[in-house]
C-alpha atoms as one frame of an Amber mdcrd trajectory, in Angstrom:
protein
 -13.869 -20.188  64.423 -16.743 -19.615  62.800 -19.678 -18.081  64.752 -17.527
 -17.270  67.240 -17.935 -13.512  66.781 -20.219 -11.246  69.262 -22.064  -9.681
  65.661 -23.501 -12.036  63.048 -25.036 -11.273  59.838 -28.797  -9.861  60.506
 -31.297 -12.371  59.436 -34.459 -10.515  57.797 -31.757  -8.017  56.234 -32.851
  -5.208  53.927 -30.322  -2.708  53.258 -32.472  -0.170  51.933 -34.629  -0.056
  54.346 -31.304   0.065  56.852 -30.435   3.237  54.473 -33.476   4.940  55.276
 -33.664   3.838  59.140 -30.024   5.693  59.042 -30.974   8.832  56.516 -33.795
   9.290  59.253 -31.632   8.734  62.264 -29.151  11.999  60.656 -32.040  14.133
  59.415 -33.251  17.317  60.826 -31.836  18.588  64.116 -30.332  16.673  66.869
 -28.918  13.203  65.762 -30.199   9.614  66.767 -27.271   7.966  68.223 -29.101
   5.281  69.479 -30.816   4.361  66.226 -27.279   4.056  64.257 -25.403   1.927
  66.713 -27.924  -0.452  67.349 -28.602  -1.265  63.635 -24.893  -0.736  62.564
 -23.515  -3.135  65.787 -26.423  -5.539  64.718 -25.351  -6.037  61.044 -22.126
  -7.785  59.348 -19.365  -5.870  57.481 -20.573  -6.687  54.202 -24.321  -5.862
  55.194 -23.042  -2.562  56.053 -21.072  -2.423  52.988 -24.778  -2.997  51.344
 -26.103  -0.322  53.255 -23.717   1.650  51.996 -24.301   1.032  48.500 -28.121
   1.445  48.732 -27.255   4.906  50.520 -25.490   6.036  48.074 -28.076   4.958
  45.387 -31.015   6.481  47.379 -29.821   9.608  48.470 -27.066  10.798  46.506
 -24.768  10.840  49.246 -21.611   8.972  51.259 -22.799   7.450  54.357 -19.899
   7.740  55.775 -19.248  10.988  55.056 -22.748  11.674  56.172 -22.162   9.902
  59.237 -18.912  12.169  59.971 -20.601  15.104  59.953 -23.301  14.080  62.146
 -21.139  11.960  65.030 -18.315  13.240  66.768 -14.563  11.844  69.005 -13.939
   8.273  69.848 -17.634   7.575  68.699 -17.486   8.645  65.382 -14.049   6.792
  64.750 -15.970   3.585  65.630 -18.530   3.969  63.466 -15.944   4.755  60.813
 -14.346   1.848  61.324 -17.271  -0.236  61.805 -18.362   0.781  58.312 -14.569
  -0.125  56.760 -13.969  -3.236  55.058 -11.897  -5.850  57.533  -9.079  -5.927
  55.067  -9.104  -2.365  54.263  -9.203  -1.500  58.060  -6.153  -3.552  58.449
  -3.880  -1.848  55.705  -5.323   1.760  56.706  -4.238   0.915  60.203  -0.781
  -0.428  59.140  -0.049   2.526  56.900  -1.560   5.498  59.499   1.345   3.485
  61.516   3.830   3.327  59.179   3.666   7.544  58.133   4.706  10.558  59.389
   6.806  11.550  62.127   8.078   7.456  64.365   6.446   4.469  63.706   3.813
   3.321  65.721   5.288  -0.355  66.244   2.211  -1.438  68.355   0.207  -1.480
  65.168   2.429  -3.379  63.199   3.088  -6.482  65.884  -0.389  -6.470  66.691
  -1.366  -7.418  63.522   1.524  -9.078  61.270   1.293 -11.570  64.133  -2.100
 -12.243  64.327  -3.815 -12.276  61.425  -3.635 -15.770  59.335  -1.486 -17.032
  56.270  -4.361 -15.824  53.873  -5.222 -12.502  55.819  -1.600 -11.472  55.125
  -1.252 -12.458  51.309  -4.727 -10.014  51.204  -3.100  -7.424  53.255  -0.008
  -7.369  51.283  -2.288  -6.709  47.644  -4.555  -4.871  49.300  -1.498  -2.020
  50.488  -0.607  -2.236  47.243  -3.458  -1.533  45.466  -4.712   0.681  48.066
  -1.409   3.125  48.305   0.366   2.183  45.346   3.194   0.679  47.520   4.789
  -2.487  48.918   4.253  -3.095  52.372   7.545  -5.209  52.860   9.171  -2.290
  51.092   7.938   0.535  54.149   7.784  -1.674  56.780  11.942  -2.066  55.651
  12.328   1.674  55.434  10.571   2.252  58.670  12.021   0.051  61.214  15.142
  -1.328  61.809  17.574  -4.109  63.381  16.198  -7.974  64.409  12.684  -5.960
  64.764  12.840  -5.568  61.007  13.674  -8.497  60.246  11.364 -10.674  62.140
   8.537  -8.312  60.687   9.825  -8.910  57.368  10.054 -13.172  57.901   6.102
 -12.225  59.158   5.282 -10.947  55.834   7.005 -13.195  53.567   6.973 -16.882
  55.679   2.862 -16.439  56.562   2.198 -17.389  53.559   3.986 -21.084  53.518
   2.836 -21.601  57.675  -0.360 -23.328  57.158   1.430 -25.789  55.163   4.268
 -26.941  57.181   4.283 -30.676  56.810   8.102 -31.755  57.839   7.805 -31.409
  61.945   8.526 -34.897  63.182   9.515 -34.273  66.826  13.018 -34.563  66.912
  13.154 -31.427  65.138  11.016 -29.968  68.042  13.759 -31.254  70.182  16.374
 -29.902  68.290  14.950 -26.296  68.558  14.054 -26.021  71.827  17.990 -26.710
  72.525  18.961 -24.140  69.875  16.972 -21.666  71.535  17.959 -22.711  74.990
  21.949 -22.342  73.759  20.801 -18.761  72.282  19.194 -17.700  75.283  19.559
 -18.509  78.621  22.678 -20.737  78.453  24.936 -18.215  77.282  26.453 -14.775
  77.735  24.477 -12.555  75.474  21.393 -13.361  73.158  21.787 -14.691  69.994
  18.256 -13.177  68.388  18.549 -14.536  65.045  18.040 -18.084  66.280  14.915
 -16.941  68.323  13.648 -15.085  64.917  14.483 -17.779  62.701  12.551 -20.471
  64.558   9.874 -18.094  65.788   9.267 -16.575  62.763   9.026 -19.654  60.233
   7.391 -22.282  62.108   3.361 -23.246  61.934   1.849 -22.717  64.786   1.040
 -26.376  65.753   4.994 -26.538  64.931   5.246 -24.224  67.917   3.453 -25.236
  70.279   5.299 -28.400  70.508   8.028 -26.519  70.555   7.302 -24.393  73.748
   6.530 -27.742  75.535   9.489 -29.312  74.585  11.620 -25.942  75.759   9.614
 -26.318  79.114  10.616 -29.558  79.248  14.068 -28.609  79.024  14.556 -25.098
  80.474  11.901 -25.717  83.367  10.238 -22.375  81.994   8.008 -20.799  79.405
   9.455 -19.710  76.383   8.056 -16.025  77.352  10.100 -15.644  80.518  13.218
 -16.253  78.360  12.458 -13.803  75.719  11.478 -11.055  78.629  14.613 -11.596
  80.197  16.885 -12.375  77.018  15.844  -9.325  74.764  14.139  -5.837  74.953
  12.403  -3.157  73.144   9.726  -3.690  69.737  12.080  -6.961  68.873  10.718
  -8.246  72.508   7.315  -6.977  71.731   7.424  -8.957  68.198   8.851 -12.196
  69.910   6.126 -12.232  72.502   3.290 -11.737  70.393   4.497 -14.428  67.753
   4.300 -16.713  70.970   0.919 -15.936  72.445  -0.537 -15.755  69.351   0.645
 -19.381  68.456  -0.926 -20.358  71.830  -3.692 -18.784  71.527  -5.422 -15.287
  69.851  -7.835 -15.126  71.580  -5.866 -15.286  74.927  -3.579 -12.735  72.838
  -6.096 -10.394  72.215  -8.156 -10.294  76.074  -4.102  -9.183  77.394  -4.205
  -6.629  74.917  -7.461  -5.460  75.735  -6.252  -5.749  79.302  -3.548  -3.283
  79.059  -5.402  -1.004  76.832  -7.597  -0.307  79.457  -5.409  -0.741  82.284
  -3.051   2.235  84.279  -3.886   5.531  83.950  -5.751   6.917  80.558  -7.082
   4.237  77.844  -5.526   3.358  74.742  -8.520   3.842  72.569  -6.842   3.370
  69.348  -5.884   0.014  70.582  -9.404  -0.518  72.166 -11.704   0.245  69.021
  -9.222  -1.416  67.037  -9.427  -5.115  68.392 -13.079  -4.394  69.349 -13.936
  -3.464  65.628 -11.708  -6.212  64.112 -12.380  -9.383  66.176 -16.175  -8.612
  66.690 -17.161 -10.896  63.647 -14.215 -13.298  64.494 -13.735 -14.527  67.679
 -14.824 -11.747  70.114 -16.612 -14.754  72.273 -13.561 -16.985  72.979 -11.714
 -13.236  73.977 -14.956 -12.472  76.374 -13.862 -15.837  77.805 -10.114 -15.607
  78.034 -10.776 -12.021  80.157 -12.946 -13.295  82.467 -10.661 -16.494  83.059
  -6.964 -14.131  82.649  -8.260 -11.246  84.480 -10.992 -12.139  86.892 -13.427
  -9.518  85.325 -15.346  -9.913  82.897 -14.296  -7.651  79.830 -18.149  -5.824
  79.648 -17.455  -4.298  83.237 -13.904  -3.369  82.403 -15.111  -1.460  79.093
 -18.167  -0.340  81.474 -15.264   1.403  83.920 -13.326   3.022  81.683 -15.355
   4.221  79.021 -18.396   7.016  79.098 -21.254   8.645  76.495 -21.996   7.011
  72.889 -18.471   5.630  72.798 -19.141   3.327  75.644 -22.888   2.037  74.261
 -21.186   1.199  71.289 -18.273  -0.597  72.651 -20.920  -2.805  74.998 -22.873
  -3.806  71.932 -19.762  -4.751  70.129 -18.425  -7.174  73.371 -22.452  -8.242
  72.757 -22.281  -9.586  76.789 -21.479  -9.901  80.485 -19.364 -12.733  81.849
 -19.576 -11.652  85.165
């Protein structure tokens, strides 16, 4: 997946020079938003951290605090997200999803089903360090039922996923039958079987299970989940299946739904555009074009406005029209 991001590290990088450019963009009357967004979207996150340190050394001030003082609205939210280290951004998103009244299930589902095993380990450690709390306990305390059970499995098992080698095809056949029995074959659904198999297997193994399931049932796993489950559990099971098939396609779909219908889900739009910009944005763009017969660029163009739109388009990095 290396090199599939739309944002890459700048070749001739000078942290002090960039810090000065940002300082000048915010100094005096008016703010030069164009300079700020062009600079930040053409540097990697690790380079932005170096600029932040240089800014502190040169001016004795916090760069993020100064940016927040000069910018506003969704553009400010996007810029602050760009200035946050990726793991810290994930743990802050999870913490905000859990604390307060009600749980933002969408954020829990997106992050826990799409991140790699190593990222989940890092997120769990960083969450404890940042908030002095246990992520699994916080998730458990804020959710319930089968939905909670699968979230906990994803938090616990992700660390073992990459190392699964026992996956002979006979196991796939056995599991496709188990899933078929758990869902379509009988009255009432055995969610526990869905959860155990979909939560505890490597991506490669799951793809073989899906193929075997298709042969047995005559339709895709997603269709069965749609019919047999509901609510948060259904959304989480679907996300796990979609991410096992293709993480970029999952995010292309997430972006599409953040901009479809009445109003824009800006939180999701910002979170995905920022968190995938250095990872797989080029693949997300290609999948968006393939799945929705329009470019991600044109969707953002039509659904947003102002500096916020300009910055999102810079992160998108091109038009596949």
